C-alpha positions as CSV (number, residue, x, y, z in Angstrom):
1,M,13.9,45.3,185.7
2,I,15.9,47.9,187.6
3,E,15.5,51.5,186.3
4,Q,18.7,53.4,185.6
5,E,19.1,56.8,187.2
6,K,19.7,59.6,184.8
7,G,23.4,60.3,184.3
8,T,24.7,57.0,185.7
9,H,26.5,54.2,184.0
10,P,24.4,51.0,183.7
11,M,27.1,49.0,185.6
12,A,27.8,51.7,188.2
13,R,26.6,50.9,191.8
14,P,24.4,53.5,193.5
15,G,26.6,56.2,194.9
16,K,29.5,55.1,192.7
17,E,28.8,57.1,189.5
18,L,31.6,57.5,187.0
19,I,33.3,60.8,187.1
20,P,34.7,62.0,183.8
21,A,38.3,63.0,183.7
22,P,38.8,66.8,183.6
23,A,39.6,68.1,180.1
24,P,43.0,69.6,179.4
25,I,43.2,73.4,179.7
26,P,42.6,74.9,176.2
27,L,45.6,76.4,174.6
28,T,45.3,80.2,174.2
29,E,48.6,80.9,172.5
30,S,49.9,79.6,169.1
31,L,51.7,76.3,169.3
32,T,54.3,75.5,166.7
33,I,55.1,71.8,166.4
34,Q,58.0,70.4,164.5
35,L,56.6,67.1,163.4
36,T,58.8,64.2,162.3
37,L,57.0,61.3,160.8
38,C,58.7,57.9,160.5
39,G,57.8,54.3,160.7
40,Q,54.1,53.6,161.1
41,D,53.3,57.3,161.4
42,L,54.8,57.8,157.9
43,E,52.8,54.9,156.6
44,H,49.6,56.5,158.0
45,F,50.5,59.8,156.4
46,N,51.0,58.0,153.0
47,E,47.7,56.2,153.4
48,Y,45.9,59.5,154.2
49,R,47.5,61.3,151.2
50,E,46.5,58.4,148.9
51,A,42.9,58.4,150.2
52,V,42.5,62.2,150.0
53,H,43.8,62.0,146.4
54,A,41.6,59.1,145.5
55,L,38.5,60.7,147.0
56,N,38.9,64.0,145.1
57,P,36.7,63.8,142.0
58,D,39.1,66.1,140.2
59,N,41.6,63.1,140.2
60,W,39.1,60.6,138.9
61,S,39.2,59.3,135.3
62,T,36.3,60.1,133.0
63,E,35.2,56.4,133.2
64,L,35.1,56.5,137.0
65,K,33.1,59.8,137.0
66,Q,30.5,58.3,134.6
67,A,30.2,55.0,136.5
68,F,27.9,55.5,139.5
69,T,28.9,52.2,141.1
70,G,32.6,53.0,140.4
71,A,32.4,56.3,142.2
72,N,30.5,54.7,145.2
73,D,33.1,51.9,145.3
74,Q,35.9,54.5,145.3
75,R,34.3,56.3,148.2
76,G,33.5,53.1,150.0
77,Y,37.0,51.9,149.8
78,Y,39.0,55.1,150.5
79,S,36.7,56.8,153.1
80,P,37.5,54.3,155.9
81,I,41.2,54.4,155.0
82,K,41.2,58.2,155.2
83,A,39.3,58.2,158.6
84,T,41.6,55.6,160.2
85,A,44.8,57.1,158.9
86,G,43.6,60.6,159.9
87,E,42.9,59.4,163.5
88,A,46.4,57.9,163.7
89,L,47.9,61.1,162.5
90,A,45.9,63.2,164.9
91,S,47.1,60.9,167.7
92,A,50.7,61.3,166.6
93,L,50.3,65.0,166.5
94,Y,48.6,65.0,169.9
95,E,51.4,63.0,171.5
96,Q,54.1,65.3,170.1
97,A,52.2,68.4,171.1
98,E,51.7,67.1,174.7
99,A,55.3,66.1,174.9
100,Q,56.3,69.7,173.8
101,L,53.9,71.2,176.3
102,R,55.3,69.0,179.2
103,T,58.8,70.1,178.2
104,R,57.8,73.7,178.1
105,A,56.1,73.4,181.6
106,A,59.2,71.7,183.1
107,D,61.4,74.6,182.1
């Protein structure tokens, strides 16, 4: 068995280590983004809102609060929806912010 050098990718050839891409320069000033959600982005937002609402125990019925398996089922069903929709929204926000930053840099 071939030992892997520390910090190398298992499939990288010696001397051909992967080099991570440089991170974007952190923003130091406020960034105001006008966000327009439509189509699939709007669907993700609605899914996220529904999941956040459904995961908040303040919105649960008395029966659901008293049923341990019901509460676990509620969390098990809505937590992945919230995570997936949140990632999609973060991606949409990132894309719009980057487009705005590119426009600002071109001026």
